N, C-alpha and C positions, 0 to 999 in steps of 0.2 A: 400410506403416506407417500410412497414413491410416485404413484400416479399424480397425486395432487401437486407435489413439488415439481414434477416434470411439466405439468400443465402450466403452473405459475411461471416457470423459467421460460417456456415457449412464448407465453404472453409478454413477458418482459423483453425478450429478444425481439419479438415482432414490433413492440412499441418503440424500441430503440432504433430499429431499422426504418420505421415509418417516420419517427420524429427524432432524428439524431441530436445528441447533446454536444455542445461545443466543448472541445478539450479532450475528447477521447472517442474511440470507436471500439465496437465489441462484436464478436462473432464466435462461432463454435470452432474448436480445434478440429473436431471430427463431426461431420453432419449427423452421425449416428449416436452421438453421446451429448445429450443436453446438459450434463453435469460438468463438462469441461469447456471453459470459454477461454478465448484469447482476447486480450484487450491491448490497445495501443493508446498510451497517454501522450499527448503533445505537451511538452514543457510549457508551463504557464508564462504568459507575458510578464515582463518586468520582474522575473526571478532569475536566479542563476541557471535554472533548468530550461529557460526559453530556447526554443529551436530544436529541442531534443525530441526523439521519438522513442519512447520507452515501452517495450513489449512486456506483458505480464500474463500469467495464467491465473484464472479464477477457477477453483475446484469446489463445487457445491456438494454438501452432504445430502444423502437421500431424504433426510428429514428437514431440509430447507423448507420454509423460512424459520423453523424453530431454532435452528443453529446456524451460525455464520459460515460463509465460504472461507477458504484459505486463499491468500493471494501471494503470488511469488513472481518477482521481476525476473525475466529471462535476459533482458538487456542489463548490462552492468550499470549500477547506479550507486553513487556515493551519497548517502543520506543517513542522518542519525536514526531514523525510524524504519530503516530497511536493513535487515541483517546481511552479513557478507554473502550468505547463500541466496539472497534475493527475497526472503520471507518478509512480508510487510507486517509491521507491528503498530497498529493503531487501535484505539479503544473500540471503534465501531465493529471491528473484526474479532473482538474478544468474546468468549462464551458469555451468555447472558447471566445476570445475577450479581451477587456480591463479589468484589475483588478481594481475594484473601490477603493481598498485600496492602490494601487500603488506598491505592493510588487513584482508582477510578470509582465514580458513582455508578450505580446500576443503570441509570438512564444514559450514561455515556457509552455503555457497552452495547453489544448486539441486541436489537429488538426486532421481532418478526415483521414490523412495518417497513424495515429497510429494504431497499431494492438495489439492483445493480447500479442504477443511476445515483442513488444516495451514497453508495460505497465509493463510486468513482469520483464524485464531487468531494468527498472527504479525503481521498488520496491526493487529488489535485491540490486541495487546500493544505494537506500535509507537505507537499513539495514546496509550496509558497511560504509555509510557516512551520518549520521543523520543531518538534518537541524534544529538546535536549535533556529535559528532566527525567525522561523515561526512555532512554535509548535502546534500540535493538543492535545498533552498531556503535559500540562505545568508542571505537577509534574515530569514527566520523564526528561523534559528539565531543571527542577529545577527552574522554574520561578513562582513567585507569581503574579497573575494578578488582576487588578482592572479595571473594565470598567466604564467609565463615558461618556455617550452618545456614540459618535464615537471615543473617545480617548481611547487608550490602554496604561496604565501605567504599566511598569514592574519593579519589584524589582529583581535585579540580584543576584540570588543564584543558579547558574546553575549546576545541578547535572551532566549533560553530559559534559559540557565544563570544569568545574573546577575539577571534580573528576570522570572521566569516569571509573577508575579502583576501585572505592570504592563502594558506595551504588548502583549506576547505574549497575555496573558489577554484583553485587550480585543478583539484581532483574532480570537481563537478564539471568543469569545462572539458576535461578529457573524456568524461562519460558522455557528455552531450555530443562531442565530435564523433566518438565511436558509435553512438546511437544513430547519428545521421548517416554514417557510412553503411551501417548494417541495414538501415531502412530501405536502401535501394539495391541490396544484394539479391 
């Protein structure tokens, strides 16, 4: 499977280089490793992230496309669906099949038909429209969590939902400024 996945990734990279997609750029971190990519997402227009340059790594499994890559922002980003360590949490990057928690339908999760392009379009869409119902960063979503075995109790004080133009907006603006400074280092 390794040869097939490497061939597929080379093909996707060549296609993105030949026909770039607006909103992001992609390339290899190391020319000798087709499984580790660096992407830069340009903050979408008319969103709080507009003007930002957010760098992330995509790490592909050797059995790609049967399983999804992992995505991690290297540039600091304040977003409900990005964990504080930079890990991106969206349905398209979740392992295929049934969701044991019942939040996602199988067709919302990873499917082998997805490409780097469809992943990046989903991430850009996530920046424009956060999902605060299933946050990876509960502070950005403004939720206080308490886990008791498999139960998740949430106290609703949602920064994104209740005050997207207050504290959430200030934190995002700081990340955008930082990303712009880092983009030219």
